[in-house]
LOLUM-867791 format. One record per atom (N, C-alpha, C): residue number from 1; residue in one letter; x, y, z. Coordinates in steps of 0.1 Angstrom, whole numbers, plus 5000, padded with zeros to 4 digits. Layout:
<nodes>
<NUM 'a' <X Y Z>> ...
</nodes>
This chain:
<nodes>
<1 'm' <5008 4988 4998>> <1 'm' <5003 5000 5002>> <1 'm' <5004 5014 5002>> <2 'k' <5002 5022 4991>> <2 'k' <5013 5033 4993>> <2 'k' <5000 5046 4999>> <3 'i' <5012 5055 5011>> <3 'i' <5005 5064 5014>> <3 'i' <5011 5076 5007>> <4 'l' <5005 5090 5006>> <4 'l' <5005 5099 4996>> <4 'l' <5004 5108 5006>> <5 'v' <5018 5120 5007>> <5 'v' <5020 5130 5013>> <5 'v' <5020 5141 5008>> <6 'v' <5012 5152 5009>> <6 'v' <5014 5167 5003>> <6 'v' <5015 5176 5011>> <7 'd' <5021 5181 5007>> <7 'd' <5025 5196 5014>> <7 'd' <5036 5205 5006>> <8 'd' <5037 5218 5009>> <8 'd' <5045 5226 5001>> <8 'd' <5058 5229 5007>> <9 'd' <5058 5224 5019>> <9 'd' <5071 5222 5029>> <9 'd' <5077 5210 5026>> <10 'k' <5087 5209 5018>> <10 'k' <5095 5195 5012>> <10 'k' <5101 5190 5022>> <11 'd' <5105 5199 5035>> <11 'd' <5110 5195 5046>> <11 'd' <5106 5183 5053>> <12 'i' <5087 5187 5056>> <12 'i' <5076 5179 5062>> <12 'i' <5074 5169 5054>> <13 'v' <5074 5168 5042>> <13 'v' <5070 5156 5033>> <13 'v' <5085 5148 5036>> <14 'e' <5098 5152 5035>> <14 'e' <5106 5144 5036>> <14 'e' <5106 5133 5051>> <15 'l' <5105 5144 5061>> <15 'l' <5104 5138 5073>> <15 'l' <5092 5129 5075>> <16 'l' <5080 5129 5069>> <16 'l' <5069 5122 5072>> <16 'l' <5069 5107 5064>> <17 's' <5079 5112 5054>> <17 's' <5083 5099 5045>> <17 's' <5092 5089 5053>> <18 'i' <5100 5093 5057>> <18 'i' <5111 5085 5064>> <18 'i' <5105 5076 5072>> <19 'y' <5093 5084 5080>> <19 'y' <5088 5078 5093>> <19 'y' <5079 5066 5084>> <20 'i' <5069 5071 5075>> <20 'i' <5061 5059 5067>> <20 'i' <5068 5048 5065>> <21 'q' <5081 5051 5054>> <21 'q' <5086 5044 5051>> <21 'q' <5089 5027 5062>> <22 'n' <5095 5034 5076>> <22 'n' <5101 5025 5082>> <22 'n' <5085 5019 5091>> <23 'e' <5076 5021 5089>> <23 'e' <5067 5014 5091>> <23 'e' <5063 5001 5079>> <24 'g' <5070 5002 5068>> <24 'g' <5067 4994 5060>> <24 'g' <5059 4998 5049>> <25 'y' <5053 5009 5052>> <25 'y' <5046 5013 5033>> <25 'y' <5053 5020 5022>> <26 'e' <5046 5022 5011>> <26 'e' <5054 5030 5000>> <26 'e' <5051 5047 5006>> <27 'v' <5058 5054 4999>> <27 'v' <5054 5067 4995>> <27 'v' <5050 5072 4984>> <28 'e' <5041 5082 4984>> <28 'e' <5039 5092 4969>> <28 'e' <5037 5104 4976>> <29 'k' <5043 5113 4965>> <29 'k' <5048 5128 4971>> <29 'k' <5039 5140 4961>> <30 'a' <5037 5146 4969>> <30 'a' <5031 5157 4961>> <30 'a' <5032 5171 4966>> <31 'f' <5033 5181 4961>> <31 'f' <5038 5198 4967>> <31 'f' <5027 5204 4963>> <32 'n' <5017 5204 4960>> <32 'n' <5003 5212 4958>> <32 'n' <4993 5203 4953>> <33 'g' <4982 5211 4956>> <33 'g' <4966 5201 4958>> <33 'g' <4966 5197 4941>> <34 'k' <4972 5206 4931>> <34 'k' <4968 5198 4917>> <34 'k' <4979 5184 4919>> <35 'e' <4989 5186 4921>> <35 'e' <4998 5175 4918>> <35 'e' <4989 5164 4924>> <36 'a' <4986 5168 4939>> <36 'a' <4978 5152 4946>> <36 'a' <4969 5148 4934>> <37 'l' <4961 5155 4934>> <37 'l' <4947 5147 4926>> <37 'l' <4951 5143 4912>> <38 't' <4964 5149 4907>> <38 't' <4969 5140 4894>> <38 't' <4977 5125 4900>> <39 'k' <4982 5124 4910>> <39 'k' <4989 5114 4918>> <39 'k' <4976 5104 4924>> <40 'l' <4967 5109 4924>> <40 'l' <4953 5098 4929>> <40 'l' <4951 5096 4924>> <41 'n' <4949 5100 4909>> <41 'n' <4940 5096 4896>> <41 'n' <4950 5085 4887>> <42 't' <4963 5086 4893>> <42 't' <4969 5074 4884>> <42 't' <4979 5063 4893>> <43 'n' <4975 5065 4908>> <43 'n' <4984 5054 4916>> <43 'n' <4967 5049 4922>> <44 't' <4967 5035 4916>> <44 't' <4949 5027 4925>> <44 't' <4958 5024 4935>> <45 'd' <4969 5021 4942>> <45 'd' <4971 5017 4953>> <45 'd' <4976 5022 4966>> <46 'i' <4972 5040 4964>> <46 'i' <4972 5047 4975>> <46 'i' <4961 5046 4984>> <47 'g' <4965 5043 4996>> <47 'g' <4956 5038 5006>> <47 'g' <4950 5048 5016>> <48 'l' <4958 5059 5016>> <48 'l' <4954 5072 5025>> <48 'l' <4962 5083 5021>> <49 'm' <4959 5091 5021>> <49 'm' <4965 5106 5020>> <49 'm' <4965 5116 5031>> <50 'i' <4980 5120 5034>> <50 'i' <4981 5127 5043>> <50 'i' <4985 5140 5035>> <51 'l' <4974 5153 5038>> <51 'l' <4976 5165 5033>> <51 'l' <4974 5179 5040>> <52 'd' <4983 5185 5035>> <52 'd' <4983 5201 5043>> <52 'd' <4970 5211 5037>> <53 'i' <4968 5218 5045>> <53 'i' <4956 5226 5040>> <53 'i' <4961 5235 5032>> <54 'm' <4969 5249 5033>> <54 'm' <4974 5260 5032>> <54 'm' <4984 5255 5020>> <55 'm' <4981 5254 5008>> <55 'm' <4990 5248 4996>> <55 'm' <4990 5261 4983>> <56 'p' <4996 5259 4971>> <56 'p' <4995 5267 4965>> <56 'p' <4989 5261 4956>> <57 'q' <4981 5267 4942>> <57 'q' <4975 5261 4930>> <57 'q' <4961 5258 4935>> <58 'v' <4959 5243 4944>> <58 'v' <4946 5242 4947>> <58 'v' <4950 5239 4963>> <59 'd' <4940 5244 4973>> <59 'd' <4944 5240 4985>> <59 'd' <4938 5229 4991>> <60 'g' <4940 5224 5003>> <60 'g' <4940 5210 5008>> <60 'g' <4922 5212 5008>> <61 'l' <4914 5221 5018>> <61 'l' <4902 5218 5012>> <61 'l' <4895 5213 5001>> <62 'e' <4898 5221 4994>> <62 'e' <4894 5225 4977>> <62 'e' <4900 5206 4972>> <63 'v' <4909 5203 4977>> <63 'v' <4913 5186 4974>> <63 'v' <4904 5180 4978>> <64 'v' <4901 5177 4994>> <64 'v' <4891 5169 4996>> <64 'v' <4881 5168 4993>> <65 'k' <4872 5183 4990>> <65 'k' <4861 5180 4983>> <65 'k' <4861 5172 4970>> <66 'e' <4871 5173 4963>> <66 'e' <4873 5166 4950>> <66 'e' <4872 5153 4949>> <67 'v' <4880 5149 4958>> <67 'v' <4885 5136 4963>> <67 'v' <4869 5129 4966>> <68 'r' <4863 5137 4975>> <68 'r' <4846 5130 4983>> <68 'r' <4838 5129 4974>> <69 'r' <4846 5137 4959>> <69 'r' <4834 5129 4947>> <69 'r' <4829 5119 4942>> <70 'd' <4843 5112 4947>> <70 'd' <4841 5097 4938>> <70 'd' <4850 5083 4949>> <71 's' <4854 5091 4959>> <71 's' <4862 5081 4970>> <71 's' <4861 5085 4982>> <72 'q' <4866 5071 4991>> <72 'q' <4863 5073 5005>> <72 'q' <4877 5073 5011>> <73 'i' <4889 5073 5002>> <73 'i' <4903 5071 5010>> <73 'i' <4902 5078 5019>> <74 'p' <4910 5072 5031>> <74 'p' <4909 5079 5043>> <74 'p' <4920 5092 5044>> <75 'i' <4916 5103 5049>> <75 'i' <4925 5117 5047>> <75 'i' <4925 5122 5060>> <76 'l' <4938 5125 5065>> <76 'l' <4946 5130 5078>> <76 'l' <4955 5146 5071>> <77 'm' <4944 5158 5080>> <77 'm' <4949 5167 5073>> <77 'm' <4956 5173 5083>> <78 'l' <4968 5182 5079>> <78 'l' <4975 5191 5085>> <78 'l' <4976 5205 5081>> <79 's' <4978 5210 5092>> <79 's' <4974 5227 5094>> <79 's' <4982 5231 5103>> <80 'a' <4987 5245 5101>> <80 'a' <4993 5252 5112>> <80 'a' <4980 5261 5120>> <81 'k' <4971 5260 5114>> <81 'k' <4959 5268 5119>> <81 'k' <4952 5257 5131>> <82 't' <4951 5265 5143>> <82 't' <4946 5259 5157>> <82 't' <4931 5260 5162>> <83 'd' <4926 5271 5152>> <83 'd' <4909 5274 5158>> <83 'd' <4903 5266 5155>> <84 'd' <4890 5263 5161>> <84 'd' <4882 5253 5159>> <84 'd' <4877 5249 5151>> <85 'i' <4872 5265 5143>> <85 'i' <4864 5266 5135>> <85 'i' <4870 5262 5123>> <86 'd' <4885 5263 5121>> <86 'd' <4888 5256 5109>> <86 'd' <4895 5241 5111>> <87 'k' <4897 5235 5122>> <87 'k' <4891 5220 5128>> <87 'k' <4878 5212 5119>> <88 'i' <4869 5221 5125>> <88 'i' <4859 5218 5121>> <88 'i' <4855 5219 5107>> <89 'h' <4859 5228 5101>> <89 'h' <4855 5229 5085>> <89 'h' <4860 5217 5077>> <90 'g' <4875 5215 5080>> <90 'g' <4880 5203 5072>> <90 'g' <4873 5190 5075>> <91 'l' <4870 5186 5089>> <91 'l' <4859 5177 5090>> <91 'l' <4849 5173 5080>> <92 'i' <4840 5190 5080>> <92 'i' <4829 5188 5074>> <92 'i' <4831 5189 5058>> <93 'q' <4844 5190 5054>> <93 'q' <4850 5185 5035>> <93 'q' <4849 5174 5036>> <94 'g' <4850 5170 5045>> <94 'g' <4849 5150 5042>> <94 'g' <4865 5145 5049>> <95 'a' <4873 5153 5053>> <95 'a' <4885 5148 5061>> <95 'a' <4880 5138 5072>> <96 'd' <4891 5126 5075>> <96 'd' <4889 5117 5088>> <96 'd' <4897 5122 5104>> <97 'd' <4906 5128 5099>> <97 'd' <4914 5132 5111>> <97 'd' <4921 5144 5110>> <98 'y' <4926 5152 5121>> <98 'y' <4934 5163 5118>> <98 'y' <4944 5166 5127>> <99 'v' <4955 5171 5125>> <99 'v' <4967 5169 5135>> <99 'v' <4975 5184 5130>> <100 't' <4975 5194 5142>> <100 't' <4980 5208 5137>> <100 't' <4998 5208 5140>> <101 'k' <5001 5215 5133>> <101 'k' <5015 5217 5131>> <101 'k' <5018 5228 5142>> <102 'p' <5034 5230 5151>> <102 'p' <5040 5213 5148>> <102 'p' <5037 5205 5152>> <103 'f' <5039 5194 5147>> <103 'f' <5034 5178 5155>> <103 'f' <5046 5169 5155>> <104 'n' <5045 5156 5161>> <104 'n' <5053 5146 5167>> <104 'n' <5048 5137 5156>> <105 'p' <5059 5134 5150>> <105 'p' <5052 5126 5136>> <105 'p' <5051 5111 5141>> <106 'l' <5056 5108 5156>> <106 'l' <5049 5097 5159>> <106 'l' <5036 5097 5162>> <107 'e' <5029 5109 5164>> <107 'e' <5014 5110 5167>> <107 'e' <5010 5107 5150>> <108 'v' <5016 5114 5143>> <108 'v' <5010 5113 5130>> <108 'v' <5008 5095 5124>> <109 'm' <5021 5092 5129>> <109 'm' <5019 5078 5125>> <109 'm' <5007 5069 5129>> <110 'a' <5001 5073 5142>> <110 'a' <4996 5068 5151>> <110 'a' <4979 5065 5145>> <111 'r' <4977 5083 5139>> <111 'r' <4968 5085 5134>> <111 'r' <4965 5075 5123>> <112 'v' <4976 5078 5114>> <112 'v' <4974 5067 5101>> <112 'v' <4970 5060 5104>> <113 'k' <4976 5046 5112>> <113 'k' <4972 5036 5116>> <113 'k' <4961 5029 5120>> <114 's' <4955 5042 5128>> <114 's' <4943 5040 5133>> <114 's' <4934 5042 5123>> <115 'l' <4936 5052 5113>> <115 'l' <4927 5053 5096>> <115 'l' <4924 5041 5092>> <116 'l' <4936 5036 5091>> <116 'l' <4942 5023 5083>> <116 'l' <4930 5012 5091>> <117 'r' <4934 5010 5098>> <117 'r' <4926 4997 5105>> <117 'r' <4908 4998 5106>> <118 'r' <4902 5013 5109>> <118 'r' <4890 5017 5105>> <118 'r' <4885 5014 5090>> <119 's' <4892 5019 5082>> <119 's' <4890 5018 5067>> <119 's' <4888 5004 5065>> <120 'q' <4900 4995 5068>> <120 'q' <4896 4983 5066>> <120 'q' <4888 4977 5073>> <121 'h' <4885 4978 5083>> <121 'h' <4872 4975 5091>> <121 'h' <4859 4975 5085>> <122 'q' <4861 4988 5076>> <122 'q' <4847 4997 5070>> <122 'q' <4844 4986 5057>> <123 'v' <4856 4983 5052>> <123 'v' <4857 4973 5038>> <123 'v' <4850 4959 5041>> <124 'q' <4854 4952 5053>> <124 'q' <4853 4941 5055>> <124 'q' <4836 4941 5058>> <125 'n' <4829 4945 5062>> <125 'n' <4816 4948 5070>> <125 'n' <4806 4950 5057>> <126 'e' <4815 4957 5043>> <126 'e' <4807 4959 5035>> <126 'e' <4805 4949 5027>> <127 'e' <4813 4941 5025>> <127 'e' <4815 4928 5015>> <127 'e' <4803 4923 5015>> <128 'p' <4793 4919 5004>> <128 'p' <4785 4910 5002>> <128 'p' <4787 4896 5005>> <129 'd' <4778 4888 5015>> <129 'd' <4780 4871 5012>> <129 'd' <4781 4868 5001>> <130 'q' <4775 4868 4990>> <130 'q' <4776 4863 4977>> <130 'q' <4777 4872 4965>> <131 'l' <4785 4865 4954>> <131 'l' <4789 4875 4943>> <131 'l' <4789 4867 4932>> <132 'e' <4782 4871 4920>> <132 'e' <4782 4863 4907>> <132 'e' <4788 4875 4899>> <133 'v' <4796 4868 4892>> <133 'v' <4807 4877 4883>> <133 'v' <4808 4864 4872>> <134 'g' <4803 4870 4859>> <134 'g' <4807 4863 4848>> <134 'g' <4801 4847 4852>> <135 'p' <4807 4840 4845>> <135 'p' <4802 4824 4852>> <135 'p' <4801 4819 4865>> <136 'l' <4806 4828 4875>> <136 'l' <4810 4823 4885>> <136 'l' <4801 4826 4897>> <137 'i' <4796 4818 4908>> <137 'i' <4787 4823 4919>> <137 'i' <4798 4822 4931>> <138 'i' <4799 4830 4939>> <138 'i' <4812 4829 4950>> <138 'i' <4806 4836 4961>> <139 'k' <4806 4826 4971>> <139 'k' <4802 4826 4983>> <139 'k' <4810 4828 4991>> <140 'k' <4809 4838 5001>> <140 'k' <4817 4842 5011>> <140 'k' <4824 4834 5021>> <141 'd' <4809 4833 5030>> <141 'd' <4811 4829 5044>> <141 'd' <4815 4811 5044>> <142 's' <4813 4805 5032>> <142 's' <4812 4790 5028>> <142 's' <4828 4790 5023>> <143 'h' <4832 4803 5015>> <143 'h' <4843 4798 5006>> <143 'h' <4840 4789 4995>> <144 'e' <4830 4789 4991>> <144 'e' <4825 4778 4980>> <144 'e' <4828 4789 4967>> <145 'v' <4830 4785 4956>> <145 'v' <4829 4788 4944>> <145 'v' <4827 4779 4931>> <146 't' <4812 4782 4926>> <146 't' <4809 4774 4918>> <146 't' <4802 4780 4900>> <147 't' <4798 4772 4895>> <147 't' <4798 4782 4882>> <147 't' <4782 4781 4882>> <148 'v' <4778 4786 4873>> <148 'v' <4762 4789 4872>> <148 'v' <4755 4778 4872>> <149 'd' <4762 4769 4863>> <149 'd' <4754 4752 4858>> <149 'd' <4758 4743 4871>> <150 'g' <4762 4747 4881>> <150 'g' <4766 4739 4896>> <150 'g' <4779 4732 4897>> <151 't' <4791 4736 4887>> <151 't' <4803 4729 4890>> <151 't' <4810 4735 4899>> <152 'e' <4816 4726 4907>> <152 'e' <4825 4733 4918>> <152 'e' <4838 4735 4915>> <153 'v' <4844 4746 4918>> <153 'v' <4859 4754 4915>> <153 'v' <4865 4750 4927>> <154 'q' <4876 4741 4928>> <154 'q' <4883 4739 4942>> <154 'q' <4893 4749 4945>> <155 'l' <4894 4757 4953>> <155 'l' <4902 4770 4952>> <155 'l' <4909 4768 4965>> <156 't' <4922 4768 4968>> <156 't' <4928 4773 4983>> <156 't' <4923 4784 4987>> <157 'a' <4926 4784 5001>> <157 'a' <4920 4797 5007>> <157 'a' <4929 4814 5003>> <158 'l' <4940 4811 4999>> <158 'l' <4945 4821 4993>> <158 'l' <4940 4824 4975>> <159 'e' <4942 4815 4967>> <159 'e' <4930 4819 4956>> <159 'e' <4914 4821 4958>> <160 'f' <4910 4818 4967>> <160 'f' <4899 4825 4971>> <160 'f' <4899 4839 4976>> <161 'g' <4906 4840 4984>> <161 'g' <4911 4854 4988>> <161 'g' <4910 4863 4976>> <162 'i' <4921 4857 4963>> <162 'i' <4924 4866 4955>> <162 'i' <4910 4868 4947>> <163 'l' <4903 4859 4944>> <163 'l' <4892 4864 4937>> <163 'l' <4883 4867 4945>> <164 'y' <4881 4866 4954>> <164 'y' <4868 4876 4962>> <164 'y' <4872 4892 4964>> <165 'l' <4883 4893 4964>> <165 'l' <4888 4904 4964>> <165 'l' <4888 4914 4952>> <166 'l' <4890 4906 4940>> <166 'l' <4889 4913 4923>> <166 'l' <4874 4913 4922>> <167 'a' <4871 4900 4927>> <167 'a' <4853 4901 4925>> <167 'a' <4845 4911 4931>> <168 's' <4851 4914 4944>> <168 's' <4839 4922 4953>> <168 's' <4843 4942 4949>> <169 'h' <4851 4941 4938>> <169 'h' <4857 4956 4933>> <169 'h' <4856 4952 4917>> <170 'p' <4847 4949 4915>> <170 'p' <4851 4950 4897>> <170 'p' <4851 4961 4892>> <171 'n' <4863 4954 4880>> <171 'n' <4867 4969 4870>> <171 'n' <4880 4978 4875>> <172 'r' <4880 4972 4890>> <172 'r' <4894 4978 4898>> <172 'r' <4906 4969 4898>> <173 'v' <4918 4977 4890>> <173 'v' <4930 4974 4891>> <173 'v' <4940 4970 4904>> <174 'f' <4940 4959 4905>> <174 'f' <4947 4958 4918>> <174 'f' <4962 4954 4918>> <175 's' <4974 4962 4923>> <175 's' <4983 4956 4920>> <175 's' <4990 4944 4927>> <176 'a' <4995 4941 4922>> <176 'a' <5002 4923 4929>> <176 'a' <5008 4929 4943>> <177 'd' <5014 4940 4947>> <177 'd' <5017 4942 4959>> <177 'd' <5003 4946 4968>> <178 'e' <4995 4955 4966>> <178 'e' <4981 4953 4971>> <178 'e' <4975 4940 4974>> <179 'i' <4973 4931 4966>> <179 'i' <4968 4917 4962>> <179 'i' <4974 4914 4975>> <180 'f' <4986 4912 4980>> <180 'f' <4993 4904 4989>> <180 'f' <4990 4910 5002>> <181 'e' <4988 4923 4999>> <181 'e' <4989 4930 5016>> <181 'e' <4973 4929 5020>> <182 'r' <4964 4923 5010>> <182 'r' <4949 4924 5014>> <182 'r' <4949 4908 5016>> <183 'v' <4955 4905 5010>> <183 'v' <4948 4882 5009>> <183 'v' <4958 4879 5019>> <184 'w' <4969 4881 5018>> <184 'w' <4983 4873 5030>> <184 'w' <4982 4882 5043>> <185 'k' <4979 4894 5046>> <185 'k' <4975 4903 5056>> <185 'k' <4991 4905 5061>> <186 'q' <4998 4905 5050>> <186 'q' <5014 4911 5054>> <186 'q' <5018 4920 5044>> <187 'e' <5031 4923 5044>> <187 'e' <5038 4929 5033>> <187 'e' <5051 4923 5031>> <188 's' <5054 4921 5019>> <188 's' <5067 4915 5016>> <188 's' <5070 4921 5002>> <189 'v' <5085 4921 5003>> <189 'v' <5092 4926 4993>> <189 'v' <5096 4917 4978>> <190 'v' <5088 4904 4980>> <190 'v' <5085 4894 4971>> <190 'v' <5072 4892 4964>> <191 's' <5064 4902 4967>> <191 's' <5050 4897 4968>> <191 's' <5047 4894 4952>> <192 'a' <5051 4904 4941>> <192 'a' <5048 4901 4928>> <192 'a' <5047 4889 4924>> <193 'k' <5061 4883 4926>> <193 'k' <5061 4869 4919>> <193 'k' <5047 4860 4927>> <194 't' <5048 4861 4940>> <194 't' <5041 4852 4947>> <194 't' <5027 4853 4939>> <195 'v' <5025 4865 4944>> <195 'v' <5008 4865 4937>> <195 'v' <5005 4864 4923>> <196 'm' <5019 4863 4917>> <196 'm' <5015 4861 4898>> <196 'm' <5013 4844 4899>> <197 'v' <5019 4838 4907>> <197 'v' <5020 4817 4905>> <197 'v' <5005 4821 4912>> <198 'h' <5000 4823 4923>> <198 'h' <4988 4819 4925>> <198 'h' <4975 4819 4915>> <199 'v' <4979 4835 4909>> <199 'v' <4966 4839 4900>> <199 'v' <4967 4831 4885>> <200 's' <4978 4825 4883>> <200 's' <4980 4816 4874>> <200 's' <4974 4803 4879>> <201 'h' <4977 4798 4891>> <201 'h' <4968 4786 4896>> <201 'h' <4953 4790 4894>> <202 'l' <4945 4797 4901>> <202 'l' <4932 4807 4901>> <202 'l' <4930 4804 4884>> <203 'r' <4936 4811 4878>> <203 'r' <4928 4808 4861>> <203 'r' <4929 4798 4854>> <204 'd' <4940 4789 4863>> <204 'd' <4935 4772 4853>> <204 'd' <4924 4765 4860>> <205 'k' <4920 4767 4872>> <205 'k' <4910 4761 4880>> <205 'k' <4898 4767 4872>> <206 'i' <4897 4778 4868>> <206 'i' <4883 4784 4866>> <206 'i' <4880 4784 4851>> <207 'e' <4894 4786 4842>> <207 'e' <4894 4779 4829>> <207 'e' <4887 4766 4825>> <208 'e' <4892 4755 4835>> <208 'e' <4890 4743 4835>> <208 'e' <4873 4742 4840>> <209 'a' <4867 4748 4846>> <209 'a' <4857 4747 4851>> <209 'a' <4845 4749 4841>> <210 't' <4848 4763 4835>> <210 't' <4841 4771 4825>> <210 't' <4843 4771 4814>> <211 'g' <4852 4760 4809>> <211 'g' <4852 4757 4796>> <211 'g' <4862 4769 4790>> <212 'g' <4873 4776 4797>> <212 'g' <4878 4787 4792>> <212 'g' <4879 4800 4793>> <213 'e' <4864 4800 4800>> <213 'e' <4861 4815 4806>> <213 'e' <4874 4821 4812>> <214 'k' <4879 4836 4808>> <214 'k' <4889 4841 4813>> <214 'k' <4885 4851 4822>> <215 'v' <4882 4849 4833>> <215 'v' <4875 4858 4846>> <215 'v' <4883 4870 4849>> <216 'v' <4897 4865 4855>> <216 'v' <4909 4871 4859>> <216 'v' <4920 4875 4851>> <217 'q' <4916 4891 4848>> <217 'q' <4927 4894 4834>> <217 'q' <4940 4899 4842>> <218 't' <4944 4897 4832>> <218 't' <4962 4909 4837>> <218 't' <4961 4924 4829>> <219 'v' <4961 4933 4836>> <219 'v' <4963 4948 4832>> <219 'v' <4979 4947 4831>> <220 'w' <4988 4945 4820>> <220 'w' <5004 4946 4822>> <220 'w' <5008 4958 4826>> <221 'g' <5017 4954 4833>> <221 'g' <5024 4966 4843>> <221 'g' <5019 4972 4855>> <222 'v' <5005 4968 4857>> <222 'v' <4996 4976 4867>> <222 'v' <4996 4965 4878>> <223 'g' <4985 4954 4872>> <223 'g' <4980 4942 4880>> <223 'g' <4967 4936 4874>> <224 'y' <4960 4931 4882>> <224 'y' <4944 4924 4881>> <224 'y' <4936 4925 4885>> <225 'k' <4927 4921 4872>> <225 'k' <4910 4930 4876>> <225 'k' <4903 4919 4872>> <226 'v' <4891 4919 4877>> <226 'v' <4875 4915 4875>> <226 'v' <4870 4921 4867>> <227 'e' <4865 4921 4853>> <227 'e' <4858 4931 4844>> <227 'e' <4844 4925 4844>> <228 't' <4836 4935 4846>> <228 't' <4823 4933 4845>> <228 't' <4818 4939 4828>> <229 'r' <4805 4933 4825>> <229 'r' <4801 4943 4812>> <229 'r' <4787 4945 4813>> 
</nodes>
């Protein structure tokens, strides 16, 4: 997972980047609101944004308003403003939490971890019990996968986890790293190859059961997805 840090103060961006990387996350950097929006639109694996309010071109509050049109990504706002009205304004716009400058980087990371836990919990609670994708019926609680004509697809727990993740977010491309973090629930520098092998086995089993249907698709250089038509 990547965390996007947005601040026109490069020293702050570099400081937070060090702490974020020490916790095992990747970092994307932006130094104004316009650049932040571009990063979000071109990086599907950004899972949280740390965002300064006062920035050139597009300020932080405008960024939040734009992001909230179609995304619920967790947003932690940073600001030198300490008035309660500014804090309330930021939260009303759609931010999830707020830290004032000067800040302790350890506090920022504690807030980041809390927001990520909350976000993951919400995603899990919103997952449907049964999905129908193409020729497949996927049952979450029993970990059963069958074709529409009743043929059972025997999957390992990890293969099922990959399929359910992709099927529950149709048309969204997940990078190998993001799949690994969500399904294996850990981080690893060798995740890309591991995921590739499991996706290959998953595809073989689905194609055998469905007569060649290609449910899981590769987006070269980006990741994997299940596409709905």
